[in-house]
C-alpha positions as CSV (number, residue, x, y, z in Angstrom):
1,X,-21.6,3.2,-14.3
2,X,-22.5,5.2,-11.2
3,X,-19.6,7.5,-10.2
4,X,-20.4,6.8,-6.5
5,X,-19.5,3.1,-7.0
6,X,-16.4,3.9,-9.0
7,X,-15.2,6.1,-6.2
8,X,-15.7,3.3,-3.6
9,X,-13.5,1.0,-5.8
10,X,-11.0,3.8,-6.4
11,X,-10.7,4.3,-2.6
12,X,-10.1,0.5,-2.0
13,X,-7.4,0.4,-4.7
14,X,-5.8,3.5,-3.2
15,X,-5.7,2.0,0.2
16,X,-4.0,-1.0,-1.2
17,X,-1.4,1.2,-2.8
18,X,-0.9,3.7,0.0
19,X,2.0,1.8,1.5
20,X,4.2,2.5,-1.4
21,X,6.9,5.2,-0.8
22,X,5.7,7.2,-3.8
23,X,2.1,7.2,-2.7
24,X,0.4,10.6,-2.4
25,X,-3.1,12.0,-2.3
26,X,-3.1,12.5,-6.1
27,X,-3.2,8.7,-6.5
28,X,-6.8,8.3,-5.6
29,X,-7.9,10.9,-8.1
30,X,-5.7,9.2,-10.8
31,X,-7.3,5.8,-10.1
32,X,-10.8,7.3,-10.1
33,X,-10.0,8.9,-13.5
34,X,-8.8,5.6,-14.9
35,X,-12.1,3.9,-13.8
36,X,-14.1,6.7,-15.5
37,X,-12.2,6.1,-18.7
38,X,-12.5,2.3,-18.6
39,X,-16.2,2.2,-17.5
40,X,-17.8,5.3,-18.8
41,X,-15.7,6.1,-21.8
42,X,-14.7,9.4,-20.2
43,X,-12.7,11.4,-22.7
44,X,-12.4,14.7,-20.8
45,X,-8.9,16.1,-20.8
46,X,-7.0,16.6,-17.5
47,X,-7.8,20.2,-16.5
48,X,-6.6,22.7,-13.9
49,X,-9.5,24.8,-12.7
50,X,-9.9,28.4,-11.7
51,X,-10.4,27.1,-8.1
52,X,-6.6,26.2,-8.0
53,X,-7.2,22.4,-8.2
54,X,-7.3,19.6,-10.7
55,X,-10.8,19.0,-11.9
56,X,-10.5,15.2,-11.4
57,X,-9.7,15.9,-7.8
58,X,-12.9,17.9,-7.5
59,X,-14.9,15.2,-9.3
60,X,-13.4,12.6,-7.0
61,X,-14.4,14.5,-3.9
62,X,-18.0,15.0,-5.2
63,X,-18.3,11.2,-5.8
64,X,-17.0,10.6,-2.3
65,X,-19.5,13.0,-0.8
66,X,-22.3,11.1,-2.6
67,X,-21.1,7.8,-1.3
68,X,-20.8,9.2,2.2
69,X,-24.4,10.8,2.1
70,X,-25.8,7.4,0.9
71,X,-23.8,5.5,3.6
72,X,-22.5,3.3,0.8
73,X,-19.7,0.8,1.5
74,X,-18.0,-2.1,-0.2
75,X,-18.7,-5.4,1.6
76,X,-17.1,-7.8,-0.9
77,X,-14.3,-7.2,-3.4
78,X,-12.9,-9.7,-5.9
79,X,-10.6,-9.3,-8.8
80,X,-10.5,-11.5,-11.9
81,X,-7.6,-11.1,-14.3
82,X,-8.8,-10.6,-17.9
83,X,-5.6,-10.0,-19.7
84,X,-2.3,-8.2,-19.5
85,X,-2.6,-5.5,-16.8
86,X,-6.4,-5.7,-17.0
87,X,-8.9,-6.9,-14.4
88,X,-12.6,-7.2,-13.8
89,X,-13.5,-6.2,-10.2
90,X,-16.6,-7.7,-8.8
91,X,-17.9,-5.7,-5.9
92,X,-20.9,-6.0,-3.6
93,X,-22.0,-2.6,-2.3
94,X,-24.3,-2.1,0.7
95,X,-26.4,1.0,0.1
96,X,-28.9,1.5,2.9
97,X,-30.6,-1.9,3.1
98,X,-29.8,-2.9,-0.5
99,X,-27.0,-5.1,-1.7
100,X,-25.8,-4.1,-5.2
101,X,-23.5,-6.2,-7.3
102,X,-21.3,-4.5,-9.9
103,X,-18.5,-5.5,-12.2
104,X,-16.0,-2.8,-12.8
105,X,-13.1,-2.7,-15.3
106,X,-9.6,-1.7,-14.1
107,X,-6.8,-1.4,-16.7
108,X,-3.4,0.1,-16.7
109,X,-3.9,1.6,-20.1
110,X,-7.0,3.5,-18.9
111,X,-4.8,6.0,-17.1
112,X,-4.7,8.9,-19.6
113,X,-1.3,10.4,-20.5
114,X,-2.5,13.8,-19.4
115,X,-2.0,12.6,-15.8
116,X,1.8,13.0,-16.3
117,X,1.9,15.4,-19.3
118,X,-0.5,18.2,-18.4
119,X,1.0,20.8,-16.1
120,X,-0.6,23.3,-13.8
121,X,0.7,26.9,-13.3
122,X,3.2,25.6,-10.7
123,X,4.6,23.2,-13.4
124,X,3.3,20.2,-11.5
125,X,1.4,17.2,-12.9
126,X,-1.0,14.7,-11.3
127,X,1.6,11.9,-11.6
128,X,5.3,12.5,-12.1
129,X,5.7,10.2,-15.1
130,X,4.6,6.9,-16.6
131,X,6.9,5.1,-14.1
132,X,4.8,6.4,-11.2
133,X,1.6,5.2,-13.0
134,X,3.2,1.8,-13.2
135,X,4.1,1.8,-9.6
136,X,0.6,2.9,-8.6
137,X,-1.1,0.3,-10.7
138,X,1.0,-2.6,-9.5
139,X,0.8,-1.6,-5.9
140,X,-2.9,-1.2,-6.0
141,X,-3.2,-4.9,-6.9
142,X,-1.3,-5.9,-3.8
143,X,-4.2,-6.8,-1.4
144,X,-7.4,-6.4,-3.4
145,X,-8.5,-9.9,-4.0
146,X,-8.8,-13.0,-1.9
147,X,-5.6,-14.5,-3.3
148,X,-3.6,-11.5,-2.0
149,X,-5.0,-12.2,1.4
150,X,-3.7,-15.8,1.0
151,X,-0.3,-14.3,0.0
152,X,-0.3,-12.2,3.1
153,X,-1.2,-15.3,5.2
154,X,1.6,-17.3,3.6
155,X,4.2,-14.5,3.6
156,X,3.4,-12.8,6.8
157,X,2.2,-15.8,8.7
158,X,-0.7,-13.7,10.0
159,X,-4.0,-15.3,11.3
160,X,-6.9,-13.7,9.5
161,X,-9.9,-13.3,11.6
162,X,-13.1,-14.9,10.2
163,X,-14.9,-11.5,10.2
164,X,-12.1,-10.1,8.0
165,X,-12.6,-12.8,5.3
166,X,-14.9,-10.8,3.1
167,X,-12.7,-11.2,0.1
168,X,-12.7,-15.0,0.1
169,X,-12.7,-17.1,-3.1
170,X,-16.2,-16.8,-4.6
171,X,-16.8,-20.5,-4.9
172,X,-15.3,-21.4,-1.5
173,X,-17.7,-24.1,-0.2
174,X,-17.9,-22.8,3.4
175,X,-18.1,-19.0,2.7
176,X,-20.0,-18.6,-0.5
177,X,-21.1,-15.0,-0.9
178,X,-24.5,-15.2,-2.6
179,X,-24.7,-11.5,-3.0
180,X,-21.8,-11.6,-5.5
181,X,-24.2,-13.2,-7.9
182,X,-27.2,-11.0,-7.3
183,X,-28.6,-8.4,-9.5
184,X,-29.5,-4.9,-8.4
185,X,-32.8,-6.0,-6.9
186,X,-31.1,-8.8,-4.9
187,X,-32.4,-11.6,-7.0
188,X,-30.1,-14.6,-7.1
189,X,-28.5,-15.4,-10.5
190,X,-26.5,-18.3,-11.8
191,X,-22.9,-18.3,-10.6
192,X,-20.8,-17.4,-13.6
193,X,-18.5,-20.1,-14.9
194,X,-15.6,-17.7,-15.1
195,X,-15.2,-17.9,-11.4
196,X,-13.7,-21.4,-11.6
197,X,-11.1,-20.2,-14.2
198,X,-10.4,-17.1,-12.0
199,X,-9.8,-19.3,-9.0
200,X,-7.2,-21.4,-10.9
201,X,-5.4,-18.2,-12.0
202,X,-5.5,-16.8,-8.5
203,X,-4.0,-20.0,-7.0
204,X,-1.3,-19.8,-9.6
205,X,-0.7,-16.2,-8.6
206,X,-0.2,-17.2,-5.0
207,X,2.3,-19.9,-6.0
208,X,4.2,-17.5,-8.3
209,X,4.5,-14.7,-5.7
210,X,5.6,-17.1,-3.0
211,X,8.1,-18.7,-5.4
212,X,9.5,-15.3,-6.5
213,X,10.0,-14.2,-2.9
214,X,11.7,-17.4,-2.0
215,X,14.1,-17.1,-4.9
216,X,15.2,-13.6,-3.7
217,X,16.2,-15.2,-0.4
218,X,18.0,-18.0,-2.2
219,X,19.8,-15.5,-4.4
220,X,20.8,-13.4,-1.4
221,X,22.2,-16.5,0.4
222,X,24.3,-17.3,-2.6
223,X,25.8,-13.8,-2.6
224,X,26.4,-13.8,1.1
225,X,28.2,-17.1,1.0
226,X,30.4,-16.0,-1.8
227,X,31.3,-12.6,-0.2
228,X,31.5,-13.5,3.5
229,X,35.1,-14.8,3.7
230,X,36.4,-12.1,1.4
231,X,34.7,-9.4,3.5
232,X,36.3,-10.6,6.7
233,X,39.7,-11.1,5.0
234,X,40.1,-7.6,3.6
235,X,41.4,-4.8,5.8
236,X,40.7,-2.1,3.3
237,X,37.9,0.1,4.9
238,X,36.7,1.5,1.6
239,X,36.3,-2.1,0.2
240,X,34.5,-3.2,3.3
241,X,32.2,-0.2,3.2
242,X,31.4,-0.8,-0.5
243,X,30.6,-4.5,0.1
244,X,28.2,-3.5,2.9
245,X,26.5,-1.0,0.6
246,X,26.1,-3.7,-2.1
247,X,24.7,-6.3,0.3
248,X,22.6,-3.6,2.0
249,X,21.0,-2.8,-1.4
250,X,20.2,-6.5,-1.8
251,X,18.5,-6.5,1.6
252,X,16.6,-3.4,0.6
253,X,15.1,-5.2,-2.4
254,X,13.7,-8.0,-0.4
255,X,9.9,-8.0,0.0
256,X,8.5,-5.1,2.2
257,X,5.2,-6.3,3.7
258,X,2.5,-4.6,5.6
259,X,3.4,-6.7,8.6
260,X,6.8,-5.0,8.7
261,X,5.1,-1.6,9.6
262,X,6.1,-0.6,13.1
263,X,2.8,1.2,13.8
264,X,4.4,4.6,13.8
265,X,4.7,7.6,11.5
266,X,6.5,10.8,12.4
267,X,4.3,13.8,13.2
268,X,6.0,15.7,10.4
269,X,5.4,12.9,7.9
270,X,1.8,12.6,8.9
271,X,1.1,16.3,8.5
272,X,3.1,16.5,5.3
273,X,1.2,13.5,3.8
274,X,-2.1,15.2,4.7
275,X,-0.9,18.2,2.6
276,X,0.1,16.2,-0.4
277,X,3.7,15.4,0.4
278,X,5.3,12.0,0.2
279,X,6.2,9.8,3.2
280,X,9.2,7.6,3.3
281,X,9.8,4.2,4.8
282,X,12.7,4.4,7.2
283,X,14.1,1.0,8.2
284,X,14.7,0.9,11.9
285,X,17.6,-1.5,11.2
286,X,19.7,0.3,8.6
287,X,20.6,-1.6,5.5
288,X,24.4,-1.4,5.9
289,X,24.1,-2.6,9.5
290,X,21.8,-5.4,8.3
291,X,24.5,-6.4,5.8
292,X,27.1,-6.5,8.5
293,X,24.9,-8.8,10.6
294,X,24.2,-11.1,7.7
295,X,27.9,-11.4,6.9
296,X,28.7,-12.3,10.5
297,X,27.9,-16.0,10.1
298,X,26.5,-18.4,7.7
299,X,22.7,-18.8,7.7
300,X,20.3,-21.3,6.1
301,X,17.6,-19.8,3.8
302,X,15.0,-20.3,6.6
303,X,17.3,-18.6,9.1
304,X,17.9,-15.8,6.7
305,X,14.1,-15.3,6.1
306,X,13.5,-15.4,9.9
307,X,16.2,-12.9,10.6
308,X,14.9,-10.6,7.9
309,X,11.2,-10.7,8.8
310,X,11.7,-10.7,12.6
311,X,14.4,-8.1,12.9
312,X,15.7,-6.4,9.8
313,X,12.5,-5.4,7.9
314,X,10.7,-3.2,10.4
315,X,10.0,0.3,9.3
316,X,8.2,3.5,10.2
317,X,7.2,6.5,8.1
318,X,9.2,9.7,8.1
319,X,9.8,12.7,5.8
320,X,12.6,12.8,3.2
321,X,14.7,15.1,5.4
322,X,14.1,13.0,8.5
323,X,15.2,9.9,6.5
324,X,18.4,11.7,5.6
325,X,19.1,12.5,9.2
326,X,18.6,8.9,10.3
327,X,21.1,7.4,7.8
328,X,23.6,5.2,9.8
329,X,22.2,6.7,13.1
330,X,23.8,3.8,15.0
331,X,27.2,5.3,14.5
332,X,26.4,8.0,17.0
333,X,23.4,6.7,18.9
334,X,22.7,3.6,20.9
335,X,19.2,3.1,19.7
336,X,16.7,4.2,17.1
337,X,14.5,6.0,19.6
338,X,17.5,7.8,21.0
339,X,18.3,9.0,17.5
340,X,14.7,10.2,17.0
341,X,15.0,12.2,20.2
342,X,18.3,13.7,19.2
343,X,16.9,14.8,15.8
344,X,13.6,16.0,17.5
345,X,11.6,13.6,15.3
346,X,8.3,12.9,17.1
347,X,6.4,9.6,16.7
348,X,2.7,9.4,16.0
349,X,0.6,8.2,17.8
350,X,2.0,10.3,20.6
351,X,3.4,8.8,23.8
352,X,0.8,7.0,25.9
353,X,-1.4,6.2,22.9
354,X,-1.4,2.7,21.3
355,X,0.5,2.5,18.0
356,X,-1.4,1.8,14.8
357,X,-2.4,-1.9,14.8
358,X,-1.9,-2.2,11.1
359,X,-1.0,-0.4,7.9
360,X,-4.7,-0.3,7.1
361,X,-5.6,1.4,10.3
362,X,-3.2,4.2,9.5
363,X,-4.6,4.6,6.0
364,X,-8.2,4.6,7.2
365,X,-7.3,7.2,9.9
366,X,-5.7,9.4,7.2
367,X,-9.0,9.3,5.2
368,X,-10.9,10.0,8.4
369,X,-8.8,13.1,9.1
370,X,-9.2,14.4,5.5
371,X,-13.0,14.0,5.8
372,X,-12.8,16.4,8.7
373,X,-10.6,18.9,6.9
374,X,-7.8,18.1,9.4
375,X,-4.8,18.7,7.2
376,X,-3.6,21.8,9.2
377,X,-4.3,20.3,12.6
378,X,-1.7,20.4,15.4
379,X,-0.2,17.2,16.7
380,X,-2.5,17.3,19.7
381,X,-5.5,17.9,17.6
382,X,-4.5,15.0,15.4
383,X,-4.1,12.9,18.5
384,X,-7.6,13.8,19.6
385,X,-8.9,12.9,16.1
386,X,-7.2,9.5,16.5
387,X,-9.2,8.9,19.8
388,X,-12.4,10.0,18.0
389,X,-11.6,7.7,15.0
390,X,-11.0,4.7,17.3
391,X,-14.2,5.4,19.3
392,X,-16.3,5.6,16.1
C-alpha cells in the first residue's frame, strides 16, 4: 500500500480525534504507524533517531510531503466495521486528474506496544500508555463515516450543506459515488454486496449512539430529582458544596460535541499545541455552577437537554495552567471574558477577527501553520497566517 495514501487516511483520522483533550501532535504519527502495520506488515521497532526525533514522525512527514507534492487529497471516505475494533476504510483519492479507490485496514491492535513502552533520552514515549491508545482510537472514529455525520445531524441539529456530504452512504439512491467502486484506472466495477450489510450496521450505530446519549440525560434527571429537595433543605455548606461537585461531575460526563466549541483557543494553548503540548477544554459555564442551575427547579428531559446544549456545554481551549486559574471564576468575576482579562489569557483569533467557524476549521488551520513551520510564531504572525489560510 502506497505510504502517501496511508498518510492521507492517518491525517483524516487524526482530525477526527483532535478534539479530544489528550490529543497531541504524536497522535498522527501513531495512527500512521498503525496503518503501516495493518496494511504493509511493517515490523520496524519504534526508534529514536540521532536527529532528536522519533523515526515514525520523520516517516510520517515524508509521506505528507509526497502527498503535498502530488496534490493528492481524499474526496470520499467511508468506514465499514469488520470486527471488534477493526474497520475497512474505503477512500477515493484525487491525484492530479485521476481518481483512485483504495481499501485500507484500521485496527486498534495494530498500534504496536512500542508506542507506549519505548522511551527516548528524555524518558518520553510516543503515547503515554495503552489508555491513551484506546482514547485515540475511539475518538478517531467519531466523525469518519457517513453515519457519524448522521449522528452529528441528530445530536447537534446541524444542517449539513450538500457540498459537504462527501461521506454519504455508498448506496444512497440520490448521491451514489461511482468512484468508490472504480479501480485504479477509473473503470467502473460491480458495487460490492458488503455495502448493504455495512449500511445496516451503520444505521444501528446511529440508533445506539443516540440511545446511549438519551439515557445519560434520563439518568441525570433521576439523580437531580432525587437530590434537589435535599440540597435545598440542608444548611451545611460542605454538604452543599459536595453535592454540587457530584452533580457537576455528572454534567461533565454528558456528551461533548464539536458544536459546543466556542470558536476560540487561547494564544498560549495554540502556541503550546503547535509545540507538542496538550490543550484543555475549559467550560465557559463551570460544572459546579451548572449543577447549581440544574438543581434550581425541576426540568423535563427535553428541557434538560436544551439547557445543556444551548448554555452549559460551550467550551474553549486553554492550557492546563489557564484551566486551573479559571476554576470557579464566577466567584470573583462577573463574566468569563472578564476573568480572561484578569488572568491575562488572550483569545485566538485576536479581537476584530472572526472566530473559528467550526472545530474542523481550527484543526485545518493548525495543520496549515505546521506546514509553514509556524510553531514559534508570535500571536500577530499567527493572526496573519489565519488571514492567509482563510484567503487560500
